[in-house]
C-alpha positions in Angstrom: 18.4 -8.7 -11.4 14.7 -9.3 -11.5 13.1 -11.0 -8.4 11.6 -14.5 -9.0 7.9 -14.5 -8.7 6.4 -16.9 -6.1 3.2 -17.1 -8.2 1.2 -15.0 -10.8 -1.4 -15.4 -13.4 0.9 -13.8 -16.0 4.6 -13.9 -16.5 6.4 -11.0 -14.8 5.0 -8.5 -12.3 2.4 -6.1 -13.8 3.3 -2.4 -13.8 2.7 -0.9 -10.3 3.1 -4.3 -8.6 5.7 -5.6 -6.3 6.4 -8.6 -4.0 5.9 -7.9 -0.3 6.6 -10.3 2.6 4.2 -10.3 5.5 4.8 -12.6 8.4 7.2 -14.7 6.2 4.6 -15.1 3.4 5.3 -13.6 0.0 2.4 -11.9 -1.8 2.2 -10.1 -5.1 0.9 -6.6 -4.3 -0.9 -5.4 -7.5 -1.3 -1.7 -8.0 0.6 -0.7 -4.9 -0.2 3.1 -4.7 1.7 5.0 -2.0 0.7 8.6 -1.3 2.2 11.5 0.7 -0.7 13.4 2.0 -0.5 16.9 3.4 -2.7 19.2 5.5 -3.1 22.7 4.1 -3.4 25.6 6.4 -4.6 28.7 4.6 -3.7 32.2 5.8 -5.8 35.3 5.4 -5.3 39.0 5.8 -7.5 41.3 8.0 -10.1 41.5 5.3 -10.4 37.7 4.9 -8.6 37.5 1.6 -6.1 34.6 1.1 -2.5 35.8 1.3 -0.6 32.5 2.0 -0.6 29.0 3.2 1.4 26.3 5.1 1.7 22.6 4.2 2.2 20.0 6.9 3.4 16.5 6.1 1.0 13.7 7.1 1.6 10.0 7.5 2.3 8.2 4.2 -0.6 5.8 3.1 -0.9 3.2 0.4 -3.5 0.8 -1.1 -2.9 -2.5 -2.9 -4.5 -5.8 -3.9 -2.7 -8.9 -2.6 -2.7 -12.1 -4.6 -3.0 -15.2 -2.4 -1.0 -18.1 -3.8 -3.4 -20.9 -2.8 -6.6 -21.3 -0.8 -4.5 -22.1 2.3 -2.4 -18.9 2.0 -3.2 -16.9 5.1 -5.0 -13.5 4.7 -2.8 -11.0 6.5 -4.6 -9.3 9.4 -4.9 -5.7 10.6 -1.9 -4.6 12.6 0.6 -6.7 10.6 3.7 -4.9 9.5 6.0 -5.2 6.5 8.8 -3.2 4.8 8.1 -1.6 1.4 8.9 1.3 -0.8 7.2 4.6 -0.4 8.0 6.7 -3.5 11.7 7.3 -2.8 12.5 5.4 0.4 11.8 2.1 2.2 9.4 2.5 5.2 7.6 0.2 7.6 3.9 -0.2 6.7 1.1 -1.3 9.0 -2.1 -2.9 7.6 -5.1 -0.9 8.8 -7.9 -2.4 6.5 -8.3 -5.8 4.8 -11.2 -6.7 2.5 -12.9 -10.1 2.3 -11.1 -12.5 -0.1 -12.4 -12.5 -3.7 -11.8 -15.0 -6.5 -11.5 -13.7 -10.1 -10.0 -15.5 -13.0 -8.8 -18.2 -10.7 -6.8 -15.8 -8.5 -7.8 -15.2 -4.8 -7.1 -11.6 -3.8 -7.7 -9.2 -0.9 -7.5 -5.4 -0.9 -5.5 -3.7 1.8 -4.9 -0.2 3.1 -1.7 0.6 4.9 -0.2 3.5 6.9 3.4 4.3 7.5 4.5 3.2 10.9 5.7 6.2 12.9 
C-alpha cells in the first residue's frame, strides 16, 4: 500500500524520493542517493607491477533534497538522526551537512548529506 504524502508539488512521490521522519517531522526526500564506498588497496610485485588488490568497506553515505512543508517547518540540523533505506537494508543515518533553505516553484528545500551511524 502506498504511503500518503504529507505534501508535494506533484501527485505521488517522484522516482528516487521517499518520506523520511526527522525529529517527528515528515519530509519528502527528493533524489535520495545512497552509496556504498570502498577503499581500494593495490598490491604490487617486487618489480612494482600490479598483481592484485583488496577492497575495504567504508561507511555508507547519501545525499538528498528535503522539501519543507511550510515556512515554519524546521530545517533539520547537523547531528540529527533518522532511519532510512540504504540499497538493501534499513540503517540509521546521521545528518552531517545541511544547506541554506532555497525556494523554487513555491517549494522550500534544503540539501543534506548523511552518513551511516556506526
